[in-house]
All heavy atoms as an XYZ file, in Angstrom:
924
protein
N      28.892    -34.907     34.564
C      28.727    -33.712     33.721
C      27.292    -33.671     33.197
O      26.735    -34.682     32.794
C      29.701    -33.747     32.559
C      29.715    -32.464     31.746
C      30.791    -32.481     30.666
O      31.598    -33.419     30.655
O      30.796    -31.552     29.860
N      26.728    -32.462     33.204
C      25.339    -32.293     32.800
C      25.201    -32.255     31.280
O      26.005    -31.624     30.597
C      24.786    -30.998     33.392
C      24.861    -30.925     34.908
C      26.223    -30.491     35.423
O      27.081    -30.135     34.598
O      26.423    -30.510     36.651
N      24.179    -32.949     30.792
C      23.949    -32.993     29.352
C      22.470    -32.934     29.045
O      21.642    -33.482     29.786
C      24.500    -34.291     28.749
C      25.980    -34.347     28.655
N      26.714    -33.584     27.768
C      26.880    -35.086     29.350
C      27.996    -33.861     27.927
N      28.126    -34.760     28.873
N      22.156    -32.254     27.935
C      20.841    -32.331     27.320
C      21.076    -32.663     25.861
O      21.864    -31.990     25.184
C      20.088    -31.006     27.430
C      19.608    -30.574     28.811
C      19.060    -29.146     28.752
C      18.548    -31.522     29.340
N      20.398    -33.686     25.369
C      20.588    -34.110     23.981
C      19.229    -34.178     23.302
O      18.369    -34.965     23.700
C      21.296    -35.466     23.901
C      21.463    -35.867     22.438
C      22.654    -35.410     24.595
N      19.062    -33.349     22.268
C      17.827    -33.357     21.501
C      17.938    -34.349     20.328
O      19.029    -34.575     19.790
C      17.522    -31.971     20.916
C      17.405    -30.857     21.921
C      18.694    -30.065     22.056
O      19.774    -30.632     21.764
O      18.635    -28.887     22.447
N      16.814    -34.885     19.945
C      16.749    -35.741     18.768
C      15.334    -35.689     18.203
O      14.422    -35.179     18.857
C      17.138    -37.176     19.110
O      16.259    -37.719     20.070
N      15.172    -36.215     17.001
C      13.847    -36.306     16.404
C      13.540    -35.280     15.339
O      12.466    -35.319     14.727
N      14.454    -34.363     15.114
C      14.222    -33.376     14.068
C      14.302    -34.010     12.686
O      14.680    -35.168     12.532
N      13.921    -33.231     11.674
C      13.979    -33.733     10.310
C      13.182    -32.871      9.373
O      12.786    -31.748      9.712
N      12.944    -33.410      8.192
C      12.192    -32.730      7.147
C      10.798    -33.346      7.067
O      10.653    -34.570      6.995
C      12.910    -32.877      5.809
C      12.183    -32.349      4.562
C      12.006    -30.845      4.656
C      12.970    -32.728      3.313
N       9.790    -32.500      7.086
C       8.408    -32.976      7.023
C       7.589    -32.006      6.195
O       7.899    -30.810      6.136
C       7.829    -33.120      8.454
C       7.753    -31.773      9.162
C       6.487    -33.830      8.457
N       6.554    -32.523      5.565
C       5.667    -31.651      4.793
C       4.710    -30.918      5.714
O       4.393    -31.387      6.815
C       4.871    -32.480      3.790
C       5.699    -33.009      2.634
C       4.845    -33.658      1.560
O       3.777    -34.189      1.848
N       5.324    -33.614      0.328
N       4.256    -29.771      5.255
C       3.274    -29.008      6.015
C       2.059    -29.890      6.320
O       1.601    -30.647      5.464
C       2.857    -27.771      5.241
N       1.581    -29.782      7.538
C       0.479    -30.611      7.991
C       0.918    -31.891      8.661
O       0.096    -32.591      9.273
N       2.197    -32.206      8.552
C       2.720    -33.424      9.142
C       3.072    -33.270     10.604
O       2.807    -32.226     11.223
N       3.689    -34.312     11.153
C       4.018    -34.352     12.580
C       5.449    -34.809     12.795
O       6.014    -35.539     11.972
C       3.079    -35.322     13.315
O       1.735    -34.926     13.217
N       6.013    -34.361     13.896
C       7.308    -34.830     14.381
C       7.246    -34.885     15.890
O       6.492    -34.110     16.520
C       8.443    -33.888     13.962
C       8.976    -33.943     12.530
C       9.981    -32.822     12.319
C       9.595    -35.284     12.221
N       8.054    -35.760     16.468
C       8.198    -35.777     17.924
C       9.667    -35.588     18.261
O      10.516    -36.397     17.886
C       7.687    -37.075     18.541
C       7.645    -37.005     20.061
C       7.097    -38.246     20.728
N       8.083    -39.318     20.787
C       8.038    -40.319     21.655
N       7.062    -40.394     22.525
N       8.963    -41.270     21.639
N       9.935    -34.521     18.983
C      11.286    -34.253     19.452
C      11.472    -34.842     20.836
O      10.535    -34.884     21.636
C      11.554    -32.745     19.498
C      11.318    -31.961     18.208
C      11.707    -30.498     18.421
C      12.064    -32.560     17.049
N      12.693    -35.276     21.110
C      13.049    -35.787     22.429
C      14.191    -34.976     23.006
O      15.060    -34.512     22.269
C      13.473    -37.257     22.345
O      12.441    -38.074     21.845
N      14.181    -34.833     24.310
C      15.258    -34.147     25.032
C      15.652    -35.056     26.185
O      14.910    -35.179     27.166
C      14.775    -32.794     25.539
S      15.940    -31.947     26.633
N      16.803    -35.695     26.051
C      17.283    -36.623     27.072
C      18.264    -35.908     27.986
O      19.226    -35.301     27.527
C      17.946    -37.826     26.418
N      18.002    -35.988     29.287
C      18.817    -35.286     30.275
C      19.668    -36.261     31.070
O      19.250    -37.390     31.352
C      17.917    -34.496     31.235
N      20.858    -35.817     31.451
C      21.722    -36.624     32.301
C      22.615    -35.699     33.121
O      22.856    -34.551     32.736
C      22.570    -37.585     31.471
O      23.426    -36.876     30.591
N      23.073    -36.214     34.246
C      24.027    -35.473     35.057
C      23.444    -34.507     36.056
O      24.188    -33.819     36.766
N      22.113    -34.429     36.138
C      21.497    -33.588     37.155
C      20.162    -34.207     37.558
O      19.648    -35.108     36.885
C      21.308    -32.141     36.678
C      20.463    -31.969     35.430
C      19.106    -31.722     35.524
C      21.039    -32.044     34.173
C      18.330    -31.551     34.375
C      20.285    -31.869     33.025
C      18.922    -31.627     33.124
N      19.602    -33.733     38.658
C      18.371    -34.305     39.205
C      17.184    -33.818     38.385
O      16.638    -32.747     38.618
C      18.204    -33.920     40.678
O      19.388    -34.268     41.401
C      17.007    -34.656     41.287
N      16.791    -34.627     37.451
C      15.777    -34.263     36.456
C      14.496    -33.763     37.115
O      13.904    -32.781     36.673
C      15.495    -35.496     35.601
C      14.524    -35.292     34.477
C      14.911    -34.638     33.333
C      13.230    -35.776     34.564
C      14.032    -34.464     32.273
C      12.333    -35.606     33.527
C      12.736    -34.954     32.378
N      14.075    -34.421     38.190
C      12.783    -34.109     38.809
C      12.750    -32.727     39.454
O      11.671    -32.242     39.796
C      12.437    -35.161     39.869
C      12.165    -36.518     39.253
O      12.113    -36.607     38.015
O      12.008    -37.492     40.013
N      13.885    -32.091     39.627
C      13.935    -30.773     40.265
C      13.949    -29.628     39.266
O      14.019    -28.459     39.658
C      15.194    -30.651     41.130
C      15.166    -31.562     42.339
O      14.054    -32.002     42.723
O      16.247    -31.843     42.897
N      13.893    -29.953     37.972
C      14.089    -28.931     36.951
C      12.864    -28.749     36.076
O      12.062    -29.668     35.901
C      15.282    -29.298     36.061
C      16.610    -28.997     36.702
C      17.082    -29.742     37.770
C      17.385    -27.941     36.239
C      18.286    -29.444     38.370
C      18.605    -27.641     36.822
C      19.052    -28.396     37.889
O      20.250    -28.089     38.472
N      12.747    -27.555     35.529
C      11.816    -27.321     34.423
C      12.579    -27.492     33.129
O      13.766    -27.182     33.035
C      11.190    -25.919     34.484
O      12.231    -24.943     34.403
C      10.418    -25.722     35.753
N      11.892    -28.020     32.117
C      12.486    -28.210     30.806
C      11.709    -27.353     29.813
O      10.469    -27.440     29.751
C      12.434    -29.679     30.355
C      13.091    -30.583     31.402
C      13.108    -29.834     28.989
C      14.576    -30.399     31.572
N      12.420    -26.557     29.075
C      11.807    -25.636     28.124
C      12.317    -25.924     26.719
O      13.521    -26.133     26.522
C      12.134    -24.181     28.485
O      11.765    -23.932     29.842
C      11.373    -23.204     27.588
N      11.413    -25.913     25.776
C      11.777    -25.973     24.362
C      11.799    -24.562     23.792
O      10.841    -23.807     23.956
C      10.795    -26.815     23.571
C      10.947    -28.287     23.770
C      10.220    -29.084     24.612
C      11.889    -29.151     23.126
N      10.664    -30.382     24.524
C      11.681    -30.458     23.610
C      12.891    -28.952     22.175
C      12.430    -31.550     23.188
C      13.635    -30.038     21.752
C      13.409    -31.319     22.249
N      12.896    -24.239     23.133
C      13.038    -22.987     22.405
C      13.238    -23.324     20.925
O      13.558    -24.455     20.574
C      14.277    -22.214     22.881
C      14.184    -21.678     24.275
C      14.485    -22.464     25.377
C      13.814    -20.353     24.498
C      14.415    -21.959     26.671
C      13.743    -19.835     25.784
C      14.046    -20.648     26.869
N      13.085    -22.324     20.086
C      13.420    -22.500     18.685
C      13.979    -21.205     18.124
O      13.670    -20.118     18.613
C      12.211    -22.956     17.862
C      11.106    -21.923     17.740
C       9.903    -22.518     17.016
N       8.819    -21.561     16.842
C       7.617    -21.868     16.353
N       7.352    -23.134     15.985
N       6.687    -20.933     16.223
N      14.803    -21.362     17.112
C      15.371    -20.197     16.441
C      15.303    -20.412     14.944
O      15.944    -21.328     14.410
C      16.806    -19.946     16.880
C      17.372    -18.645     16.332
C      18.648    -18.226     17.025
O      19.358    -19.046     17.603
N      18.952    -16.938     16.963
N      14.514    -19.586     14.290
C      14.386    -19.629     12.846
C      15.474    -18.757     12.226
O      15.988    -17.839     12.874
C      13.010    -19.127     12.429
N      15.817    -19.004     10.965
C      16.851    -18.208     10.308
C      16.520    -16.719     10.346
O      15.403    -16.317     10.007
C      16.836    -18.737      8.876
C      16.320    -20.124      8.992
C      15.315    -20.083     10.103
N      17.479    -15.932     10.799
C      17.301    -14.494     10.824
C      16.413    -13.974     11.929
O      16.102    -12.773     11.968
N      15.990    -14.849     12.839
C      15.107    -14.428     13.929
C      15.728    -14.730     15.277
O      16.647    -15.543     15.391
C      13.750    -15.122     13.813
C      12.959    -14.728     12.581
C      11.552    -15.304     12.631
C      10.730    -14.853     11.434
N       9.346    -15.395     11.491
N      15.217    -14.081     16.299
C      15.688    -14.346     17.654
C      15.117    -15.668     18.156
O      14.055    -16.113     17.721
C      15.264    -13.207     18.587
C      15.945    -11.890     18.295
C      15.650    -10.846     19.354
O      14.813    -11.112     20.238
O      16.236     -9.757     19.291
N      15.832    -16.258     19.086
C      15.335    -17.491     19.692
C      14.094    -17.172     20.524
O      14.035    -16.148     21.210
C      16.422    -18.120     20.554
C      16.080    -19.497     21.059
C      17.326    -20.312     21.354
N      18.239    -19.662     22.268
C      19.459    -20.127     22.560
N      19.888    -21.248     21.986
N      20.234    -19.487     23.400
N      13.103    -18.059     20.457
C      11.855    -17.841     21.187
C      11.462    -19.094     21.942
O      11.766    -20.220     21.527
C      10.733    -17.455     20.214
C      10.392    -18.510     19.192
C       9.202    -18.145     18.318
O       8.567    -17.107     18.538
O       8.912    -18.933     17.387
N      10.776    -18.879     23.054
C      10.266    -20.005     23.821
C       9.054    -20.615     23.144
O       8.213    -19.891     22.602
N       8.970    -21.944     23.186
C       7.878    -22.670     22.539
C       6.979    -23.334     23.576
O       5.763    -23.173     23.545
C       8.447    -23.729     21.578
C       7.326    -24.589     21.005
C       9.261    -23.075     20.472
N       7.598    -24.059     24.506
C       6.815    -24.795     25.490
C       7.693    -25.116     26.682
O       8.907    -25.273     26.540
C       6.265    -26.086     24.881
O       5.463    -26.784     25.805
N       7.057    -25.222     27.839
C       7.798    -25.503     29.060
C       7.024    -26.522     29.896
O       5.787    -26.469     29.949
C       7.998    -24.218     29.856
S       8.924    -24.447     31.384
N       7.765    -27.403     30.547
C       7.168    -28.379     31.444
C       7.903    -28.335     32.771
O       9.132    -28.411     32.806
C       7.243    -29.786     30.849
C       6.585    -30.895     31.676
C       5.957    -31.947     30.762
C       7.565    -31.571     32.615
N       7.131    -28.213     33.831
C       7.707    -28.235     35.171
C       7.660    -29.674     35.669
O       6.587    -30.173     36.027
C       6.907    -27.323     36.106
O       7.382    -27.440     37.425
N       8.797    -30.373     35.666
C       8.790    -31.778     36.064
C       8.362    -31.968     37.529
O       7.793    -33.002     37.848
C      10.156    -32.444     35.813
O      11.189    -31.666     36.412
C      10.425    -32.545     34.324
N       8.618    -31.020     38.451
C       8.149    -31.251     39.818
C       6.631    -31.386     39.937
O       6.156    -32.196     40.739
C       8.657    -30.021     40.568
C       9.858    -29.586     39.807
C       9.480    -29.843     38.378
N       5.871    -30.593     39.164
C       4.422    -30.653     39.345
C       3.652    -30.959     38.065
O       2.431    -31.065     38.088
C       3.891    -29.353     39.964
C       4.123    -28.139     39.069
O       4.461    -28.311     37.886
O       3.955    -27.014     39.574
N       4.344    -31.106     36.955
C       3.701    -31.470     35.699
C       3.013    -30.351     34.965
O       2.381    -30.591     33.933
N       3.098    -29.137     35.448
C       2.430    -28.029     34.757
C       3.129    -27.739     33.432
O       4.330    -27.940     33.295
C       2.404    -26.775     35.626
O       3.708    -26.430     36.049
N       2.342    -27.303     32.467
C       2.853    -27.053     31.116
C       2.442    -25.673     30.627
O       1.411    -25.131     31.047
C       2.343    -28.115     30.132
O       0.915    -28.093     30.110
C       2.818    -29.502     30.517
N       3.223    -25.135     29.723
C       2.970    -23.815     29.152
C       3.336    -23.842     27.671
O       4.247    -24.568     27.274
C       3.811    -22.752     29.871
C       3.550    -22.709     31.360
C       4.246    -23.537     32.232
C       2.581    -21.854     31.890
C       3.980    -23.525     33.590
C       2.324    -21.836     33.244
C       3.025    -22.672     34.090
O       2.758    -22.656     35.436
N       2.611    -23.050     26.902
C       2.836    -23.018     25.461
C       2.816    -21.590     24.949
O       2.054    -20.751     25.428
C       1.736    -23.802     24.741
C       1.702    -25.275     25.088
C       0.892    -25.741     26.102
C       2.509    -26.180     24.407
C       0.880    -27.090     26.444
C       2.494    -27.532     24.733
C       1.677    -27.975     25.751
O       1.663    -29.303     26.079
N       3.628    -21.341     23.939
C       3.525    -20.081     23.214
C       2.219    -20.083     22.429
O       1.745    -21.141     21.999
C       4.709    -19.926     22.267
N       1.646    -18.912     22.240
C       0.369    -18.823     21.524
C       0.468    -19.427     20.127
O      -0.502    -20.017     19.626
C      -0.076    -17.362     21.419
C      -0.545    -16.794     22.738
O      -0.836    -17.598     23.663
O      -0.618    -15.569     22.859
N       1.632    -19.308     19.516
C       1.795    -19.763     18.135
C       1.717    -21.281     17.986
O       1.528    -21.780     16.871
C       3.135    -19.268     17.579
O       4.201    -19.747     18.381
N       1.848    -22.021     19.089
C       1.843    -23.490     18.989
C       0.720    -24.131     19.795
O       0.553    -25.356     19.746
C       3.197    -24.095     19.416
C       4.336    -23.459     18.623
C       3.426    -23.953     20.906
N      -0.046    -23.341     20.513
C      -1.135    -23.906     21.318
C      -2.110    -24.681     20.444
O      -2.495    -24.231     19.366
C      -1.889    -22.788     22.048
C      -1.226    -22.319     23.315
C      -2.032    -21.219     23.991
C      -1.319    -20.691     25.211
N      -2.038    -19.553     25.830
N      -2.472    -25.862     20.918
C      -3.396    -26.698     20.177
C      -2.727    -27.579     19.139
O      -3.363    -28.483     18.590
N      -1.458    -27.313     18.854
C      -0.730    -28.130     17.866
C       0.422    -28.912     18.490
O       0.720    -30.027     18.055
C      -0.172    -27.235     16.745
C      -1.227    -26.450     15.983
C      -0.641    -25.753     14.778
N       0.377    -24.767     15.124
C       1.634    -24.798     14.683
N       2.030    -25.762     13.880
N       2.490    -23.846     15.053
N       1.075    -28.334     19.472
C       2.220    -28.969     20.126
C       1.818    -29.448     21.516
O       1.020    -28.799     22.198
C       3.375    -27.987     20.267
C       4.055    -27.584     18.975
C       3.516    -27.904     17.736
C       5.248    -26.872     19.018
C       4.151    -27.520     16.569
C       5.897    -26.493     17.855
C       5.339    -26.818     16.621
N       2.413    -30.562     21.933
C       2.183    -31.092     23.270
C       3.510    -31.487     23.889
O       4.282    -32.234     23.279
C       1.258    -32.319     23.222
O       0.019    -31.974     22.595
C       0.971    -32.819     24.632
N       3.761    -30.981     25.081
C       4.974    -31.331     25.814
C       4.630    -32.370     26.869
O       3.561    -32.314     27.492
C       5.626    -30.072     26.453
C       7.036    -30.375     26.942
C       4.755    -29.494     27.560
C       7.819    -29.111     27.336
N       5.514    -33.341     27.042
C       5.293    -34.394     28.030
C       6.633    -34.914     28.497
O       7.678    -34.559     27.943
C       4.453    -35.523     27.432
O       5.150    -36.133     26.359
N       6.589    -35.748     29.527
C       7.846    -36.280     30.044
C       7.708    -37.738     30.431
O       6.611    -38.213     30.754
C       8.331    -35.469     31.240
O       7.488    -35.662     32.350
N       8.820    -38.428     30.390
C       8.945    -39.765     30.962
C      10.050    -39.649     31.999
O      11.242    -39.704     31.669
C       9.302    -40.774     29.878
C       9.366    -42.198     30.409
O       9.544    -42.370     31.641
O       9.252    -43.133     29.618
N       9.653    -39.424     33.246
C      10.651    -39.159     34.284
C      11.556    -40.357     34.529
O      12.716    -40.193     34.929
C       9.956    -38.742     35.582
C       9.396    -37.330     35.498
O       9.244    -36.776     34.423
N       9.066    -36.771     36.645
N      11.068    -41.557     34.283
C      11.900    -42.751     34.454
C      13.051    -42.764     33.450
O      14.107    -43.342     33.709
C      11.060    -44.005     34.293
N      12.837    -42.106     32.303
C      13.873    -42.040     31.272
C      14.571    -40.688     31.245
O      15.405    -40.448     30.366
C      13.253    -42.321     29.894
C      12.706    -43.714     29.741
C      12.156    -43.934     28.328
C      11.643    -45.353     28.158
N      11.105    -45.581     26.792
N      14.216    -39.793     32.189
C      14.792    -38.436     32.199
C      14.685    -37.787     30.825
O      15.638    -37.167     30.325
C      16.266    -38.480     32.641
C      16.429    -38.687     34.128
O      15.441    -38.881     34.843
N      17.651    -38.665     34.584
N      13.526    -37.915     30.230
C      13.335    -37.422     28.869
C      12.052    -36.608     28.770
O      11.023    -36.984     29.342
C      13.279    -38.591     27.869
O      14.527    -39.300     27.921
C      13.059    -38.093     26.447
N      12.137    -35.501     28.062
C      10.976    -34.667     27.755
C      10.745    -34.718     26.252
O      11.704    -34.697     25.471
C      11.194    -33.225     28.235
C      10.104    -32.295     27.711
C      11.228    -33.176     29.757
N       9.478    -34.779     25.870
C       9.107    -34.873     24.467
C       8.342    -33.631     24.034
O       7.658    -32.996     24.834
C       8.236    -36.098     24.233
C       8.863    -37.389     24.678
C       8.548    -37.944     25.916
C       9.802    -38.044     23.884
C       9.136    -39.122     26.334
C      10.395    -39.226     24.298
C      10.056    -39.760     25.527
O      10.645    -40.915     25.952
N       8.440    -33.322     22.774
C       7.606    -32.276     22.179
C       6.955    -32.880     20.935
O       7.617    -33.085     19.921
C       8.423    -31.040     21.808
C       7.600    -29.854     21.308
C       6.741    -29.277     22.449
C       8.503    -28.757     20.736
N       5.674    -33.207     21.065
C       4.905    -33.719     19.944
C       4.393    -32.530     19.138
O       3.679    -31.679     19.685
C       3.743    -34.569     20.433
C       2.852    -35.107     19.320
C       3.560    -36.119     18.439
O       4.242    -37.000     18.936
N       3.379    -36.010     17.127
N       4.765    -32.483     17.883
C       4.405    -31.348     17.035
C       3.513    -31.841     15.904
O       3.951    -32.644     15.068
C       5.671    -30.692     16.472
C       6.673    -30.298     17.540
S       8.083    -29.368     16.881
C       8.807    -30.580     15.803
N       2.280    -31.401     15.909
C       1.302    -31.777     14.890
C       0.913    -30.561     14.055
O       1.164    -29.420     14.446
C       0.053    -32.370     15.547
C       0.333    -33.627     16.333
O       1.237    -34.400     15.996
N      -0.437    -33.849     17.385
N       0.302    -30.825     12.922
C      -0.161    -29.751     12.021
C       0.944    -28.742     11.774
O       0.741    -27.524     11.883
C      -1.391    -29.055     12.628
O      -2.435    -29.980     12.852
N       2.107    -29.242     11.442
C       3.264    -28.366     11.277
C       3.084    -27.425     10.102
O       2.467    -27.766      9.085
C       4.530    -29.205     11.110
C       5.060    -29.783     12.422
C       6.009    -30.941     12.157
C       5.746    -28.713     13.247
N       3.630    -26.224     10.285
C       3.553    -25.180      9.274
C       4.968    -24.788      8.861
O       5.932    -25.015      9.594
C       2.845    -23.948      9.846
C       1.487    -24.219     10.442
C       0.924    -22.964     11.098
C      -0.425    -23.225     11.747
N      -0.967    -22.010     12.392
N       5.078    -24.159      7.703
C       6.396    -23.722      7.233
C       7.074    -22.811      8.255
O       8.293    -22.862      8.437
C       6.256    -23.025      5.886
N       6.267    -22.004      8.937
C       6.839    -21.074      9.921
C       7.330    -21.759     11.194
O       7.918    -21.110     12.055
C       5.838    -19.969     10.273
C       4.473    -20.466     10.685
C       3.479    -20.441      9.525
O       3.866    -20.837      8.393
O       2.314    -20.034      9.765
N       7.121    -23.068     11.308
C       7.694    -23.815     12.428
C       9.133    -24.229     12.141
O       9.808    -24.773     13.025
C       6.864    -25.064     12.728
C       5.474    -24.753     13.229
O       5.326    -23.828     14.055
O       4.516    -25.436     12.790
N       9.596    -24.003     10.922
C      10.970    -24.345     10.564
C      11.951    -23.575     11.435
O      11.898    -22.343     11.508
C      11.232    -24.030      9.085
O      10.418    -24.883      8.273
C      12.703    -24.238      8.732
N      12.833    -24.305     12.104
C      13.776    -23.686     13.036
C      14.694    -24.764     13.598
O      14.453    -25.961     13.413
C      13.033    -23.001     14.181
N      15.717    -24.307     14.301
C      16.484    -25.212     15.152
C      15.795    -25.202     16.516
O      15.537    -24.126     17.074
C      17.948    -24.772     15.284
C      18.622    -24.759     13.923
C      18.695    -25.706     16.239
C      20.034    -24.196     13.946
N      15.493    -26.376     17.004
C      14.800    -26.513     18.282
C      15.805    -26.933     19.360
O      16.563    -27.892     19.175
C      13.679    -27.543     18.176
C      12.459    -26.996     17.463
C      12.484    -26.752     16.095
C      11.291    -26.693     18.157
C      11.386    -26.220     15.435
C      10.179    -26.173     17.505
C      10.239    -25.934     16.147
O       9.140    -25.408     15.499
N      15.781    -26.215     20.461
C      16.672    -26.468     21.583
C      15.843    -26.806     22.814
O      14.779    -26.224     23.027
C      17.493    -25.226     21.915
C      18.354    -24.696     20.803
C      17.848    -23.774     19.879
C      19.688    -25.083     20.674
C      18.633    -23.274     18.863
C      20.487    -24.580     19.656
C      19.953    -23.675     18.764
O      20.739    -23.177     17.753
N      16.375    -27.688     23.649
C      15.786    -27.831     24.967
C      16.767    -27.265     25.991
O      17.982    -27.267     25.778
C      15.414    -29.274     25.293
S      16.776    -30.449     25.399
N      16.208    -26.765     27.068
C      16.997    -26.148     28.121
C      16.385    -26.508     29.465
O      15.180    -26.742     29.564
C      17.038    -24.632     27.935
N      17.220    -26.522     30.497
C      16.763    -26.893     31.831
C      17.171    -25.838     32.838
O      18.247    -25.240     32.738
C      17.353    -28.245     32.231
N      16.295    -25.619     33.811
C      16.605    -24.691     34.888
C      15.832    -25.084     36.131
O      14.728    -25.640     36.034
C      16.272    -23.258     34.480
C      17.047    -22.247     35.304
O      18.284    -22.194     35.156
O      16.417    -21.556     36.103
N      16.414    -24.770     37.285
C      15.787    -25.125     38.557
C      14.898    -24.017     39.079
O      14.836    -23.767     40.274
C      16.855    -25.475     39.580
N      14.224    -23.325     38.176
C      13.294    -22.250     38.549
C      11.968    -22.528     37.850
O      11.904    -23.351     36.937
C      13.830    -20.884     38.112
O      14.097    -20.903     36.705
C      15.119    -20.540     38.858
N      10.911    -21.841     38.251
C       9.619    -22.059     37.586
C       9.694    -21.796     36.090
O      10.560    -21.066     35.615
C       8.699    -21.060     38.285
C       9.302    -20.891     39.632
C      10.786    -20.949     39.411
N       8.737    -22.383     35.368
C       8.711    -22.240     33.914
C       8.762    -20.786     33.486
O       8.050    -19.932     34.010
C       7.437    -22.870     33.358
S       7.618    -24.601     32.890
N       9.598    -20.522     32.503
C       9.617    -19.218     31.856
C      10.281    -19.375     30.509
O      11.002    -20.350     30.264
C      10.371    -18.179     32.697
O      11.764    -18.273     32.485
N      10.071    -18.408     29.637
C      10.708    -18.404     28.329
C      11.937    -17.492     28.322
O      12.401    -17.061     27.270
C       9.706    -17.994     27.247
C       8.652    -19.022     26.960
C       7.415    -18.664     26.434
C       8.865    -20.366     27.219
C       6.435    -19.621     26.163
C       7.900    -21.338     26.962
C       6.672    -20.950     26.426
N      12.440    -17.217     29.524
C      13.679    -16.458     29.618
C      14.837    -17.274     29.057
O      14.863    -18.497     29.178
C      13.953    -16.105     31.074
O      15.298    -15.722     31.257
N      15.809    -16.593     28.469
C      16.999    -17.266     27.965
C      17.905    -17.752     29.111
O      18.827    -18.527     28.884
C      17.807    -16.300     27.089
C      17.170    -15.997     25.747
C      17.580    -16.991     24.683
O      18.707    -17.539     24.769
O      16.788    -17.256     23.766
N      17.614    -17.306     30.311
C      18.475    -17.590     31.457
C      18.197    -18.994     31.993
O      17.559    -19.152     33.037
C      18.246    -16.545     32.545
C      19.277    -16.658     33.663
O      20.318    -17.317     33.447
O      19.034    -16.101     34.745
N      18.636    -20.011     31.264
C      18.521    -21.398     31.684
C      19.906    -21.972     31.932
O      20.867    -21.631     31.249
C      17.807    -22.222     30.602
C      16.318    -22.083     30.629
N      15.657    -20.889     30.449
C      15.349    -23.015     30.837
C      14.359    -21.081     30.531
N      14.139    -22.361     30.766
N      19.999    -22.865     32.882
C      21.290    -23.369     33.331
C      21.940    -24.293     32.295
O      23.149    -24.204     32.047
C      21.126    -24.100     34.658
C      22.425    -24.501     35.329
C      22.208    -24.999     36.744
O      21.048    -24.984     37.232
O      23.207    -25.409     37.372
N      21.171    -25.187     31.731
C      21.725    -26.161     30.796
C      21.004    -26.074     29.453
O      19.779    -25.868     29.405
C      21.566    -27.592     31.345
C      22.103    -27.785     32.733
C      21.286    -28.270     33.757
C      23.426    -27.478     33.043
C      21.768    -28.453     35.037
C      23.913    -27.648     34.337
C      23.083    -28.132     35.327
O      23.567    -28.288     36.595
N      21.770    -26.282     28.382
C      21.223    -26.214     27.028
C      21.691    -27.414     26.215
O      22.825    -27.899     26.381
C      21.704    -24.946     26.325
C      21.061    -23.693     26.827
C      21.423    -22.957     27.921
C      19.919    -23.035     26.262
N      20.578    -21.873     28.060
C      19.661    -21.895     27.054
C      19.107    -23.283     25.157
C      18.603    -21.016     26.780
C      18.074    -22.409     24.884
C      17.823    -21.291     25.692
N      20.826    -27.865     25.329
C      21.227    -28.867     24.364
C      21.825    -28.210     23.130
O      21.886    -26.979     23.024
N      22.228    -29.046     22.192
C      22.921    -28.541     20.998
C      21.956    -28.181     19.875
O      22.349    -27.539     18.901
C      23.931    -29.582     20.492
C      23.339    -30.702     19.638
C      22.478    -31.682     20.412
O      22.461    -31.685     21.638
N      21.753    -32.531     19.684
N      20.702    -28.601     20.003
C      19.699    -28.252     19.006
C      19.473    -29.345     17.977
O      20.362    -30.158     17.706
N      18.275    -29.356     17.426
C      17.924    -30.281     16.352
C      17.117    -29.504     15.313
O      16.241    -28.708     15.660
C      17.156    -31.508     16.886
O      16.956    -32.449     15.829
C      15.801    -31.129     17.477
N      17.431    -29.736     14.045
C      16.810    -28.968     12.966
C      15.457    -29.554     12.608
O      15.329    -30.770     12.397
C      17.704    -28.973     11.723
C      17.114    -28.282     10.513
C      17.045    -26.775     10.668
O      18.032    -26.140     11.055
N      15.886    -26.195     10.358
N      14.473    -28.690     12.517
C      13.152    -29.056     12.009
C      12.886    -28.213     10.773
O      12.963    -26.983     10.832
C      12.058    -28.814     13.064
C      10.669    -28.993     12.445
C      12.244    -29.757     14.241
N      12.593    -28.871      9.665
C      12.298    -28.175      8.426
C      10.938    -28.632      7.917
O      10.720    -29.831      7.737
C      13.369    -28.449      7.362
O      14.650    -28.061      7.871
C      13.075    -27.654      6.098
N      10.047    -27.676      7.718
C       8.701    -27.968      7.245
C       8.576    -27.393      5.842
O       8.697    -26.181      5.653
C       7.638    -27.376      8.177
C       6.239    -27.783      7.699
C       7.868    -27.825      9.611
N       8.329    -28.267      4.885
C       8.195    -27.819      3.497
C       6.734    -27.523      3.191
O       5.836    -28.253      3.614
C       8.726    -28.881      2.545
O       7.974    -30.067      2.665
N       6.524    -26.454      2.455
C       5.145    -26.040      2.141
C       4.722    -26.523      0.765
O       5.507    -27.064      0.010
C       5.033    -24.527      2.220
O       5.977    -23.928      1.357
């Protein structure tokens, strides 16, 4: 059975850092793109960053460029999202999702995790 499990969320002060993890199981990790989404209270879910595990290419939303870094450890079937210089507006539930298509911020992803809460206090 396919699973994505996020971890690493928590409460941090503005300007601080967190590293989220997305551990995958039950499917061929190297054939998928992994995308981080987030949903803030009262807002629609939005794409944050995407990593194409087949070729290592990465993509970022304009709102996080220069502050967030996506990476992977293919031996551990895990994708990370390093979040630096966090702002109050980064507060959201962060989800990882996987799909066997090129990177996109479309909601149409095959597998989804349950989400992890990130709260940034100002």
